[in-house]
C-alpha positions as CSV (number, residue, x, y, z in Angstrom):
1,P,-50.4,-15.6,159.1
2,N,-52.7,-12.9,160.5
3,S,-56.0,-14.6,161.0
4,S,-59.3,-13.9,159.4
5,I,-62.4,-15.5,160.8
6,N,-64.2,-18.0,158.5
7,A,-61.3,-18.0,156.1
8,L,-59.2,-20.4,154.0
9,Y,-55.5,-20.1,153.6
10,A,-53.2,-21.9,151.2
11,S,-49.5,-22.6,151.0
12,T,-47.5,-23.5,147.9
13,D,-44.2,-24.0,149.8
14,N,-45.0,-26.8,152.2
15,G,-46.2,-24.4,154.9
16,E,-43.3,-21.9,155.0
17,T,-45.7,-19.1,154.0
18,W,-49.5,-18.8,153.8
19,A,-51.8,-16.6,151.8
20,L,-55.4,-15.8,152.3
21,R,-57.3,-17.8,149.6
22,Q,-60.9,-16.9,150.6
23,A,-62.4,-14.9,153.4
24,N,-65.9,-14.6,154.9
25,L,-66.8,-18.2,154.2
26,P,-70.2,-19.3,155.6
27,G,-69.6,-21.1,158.9
28,C,-66.4,-22.1,160.6
29,V,-63.8,-24.0,158.5
30,G,-62.5,-26.8,160.7
31,K,-61.6,-29.7,158.4
32,L,-61.4,-29.8,154.6
33,V,-62.3,-33.0,152.8
34,K,-61.2,-33.6,149.2
35,R,-63.2,-36.0,147.0
36,G,-62.1,-36.0,143.4
37,N,-61.8,-32.3,142.4
38,R,-64.3,-31.2,145.1
39,L,-63.3,-29.6,148.4
40,L,-65.9,-29.8,151.1
41,F,-66.2,-28.8,154.8
42,P,-69.0,-29.3,157.3
43,N,-70.9,-26.2,158.1
44,F,-72.8,-26.0,161.4
45,A,-75.1,-23.3,160.0
46,A,-75.5,-24.4,156.4
47,G,-75.0,-28.1,156.0
48,V,-71.9,-28.6,153.7
49,T,-69.9,-25.9,151.9
50,Y,-68.1,-27.0,148.8
51,S,-65.8,-25.8,146.0
52,D,-65.2,-27.2,142.6
53,D,-62.5,-24.7,141.6
54,N,-59.8,-25.4,144.3
55,G,-61.3,-23.0,146.8
56,L,-61.7,-19.9,144.6
57,T,-65.5,-19.9,145.0
58,W,-67.7,-21.7,147.5
59,Q,-71.4,-22.9,147.5
60,S,-73.5,-24.0,150.5
61,L,-75.5,-27.2,150.3
62,R,-78.4,-27.7,152.7
63,V,-78.1,-31.5,153.3
64,L,-81.5,-31.8,154.9
65,P,-83.8,-29.6,152.7
66,G,-86.5,-27.8,154.5
67,T,-84.8,-27.9,157.9
68,D,-82.2,-25.8,159.8
69,S,-79.9,-28.7,160.2
70,G,-76.2,-28.3,159.8
71,A,-73.1,-30.5,159.6
72,T,-70.7,-31.1,162.5
73,A,-68.3,-33.6,160.8
74,L,-67.5,-34.8,157.4
75,T,-65.1,-37.5,156.2
76,V,-64.5,-39.7,153.1
77,T,-63.9,-43.4,153.4
78,A,-61.3,-45.4,151.5
79,T,-64.0,-46.4,149.0
80,G,-64.9,-42.7,148.3
81,R,-68.1,-42.6,150.3
82,L,-68.9,-39.5,152.3
83,I,-70.0,-39.7,155.9
84,L,-71.7,-36.7,157.5
85,G,-72.4,-35.9,161.1
86,A,-75.5,-33.7,161.2
87,T,-77.1,-31.6,163.9
88,G,-80.8,-30.9,164.3
89,K,-83.8,-33.0,163.5
90,I,-82.9,-35.6,160.9
91,D,-85.5,-37.1,158.5
92,K,-83.8,-39.9,156.6
93,K,-86.2,-39.4,153.7
94,K,-84.8,-35.9,153.1
95,L,-81.1,-36.7,153.3
96,R,-79.5,-35.5,150.1
97,A,-76.1,-37.1,150.0
98,D,-76.4,-37.5,146.2
99,Y,-75.7,-33.8,145.8
100,L,-72.3,-34.1,147.6
101,G,-70.6,-35.4,144.5
């Protein structure tokens, strides 16, 4: 499809066609992670961006409150645990993984 920066596209026919689902997302969408009904992606500028309605709306979550830290990578383990790669100064006491769902 024609590309839109910071956008999410969806296909309902196994990739034959694509439709813009959401444009102007905060940060660059590199990898989506699904955990339960929640979609998440690491956001270099804003921590983690997530959706609870299959990508119709998105919210940003600052993983390290009070800092300018962002996320560079995000994955979910076989047991359902989220693992986050962060950038910036990290204070373990401020890590807010409980908000990730």
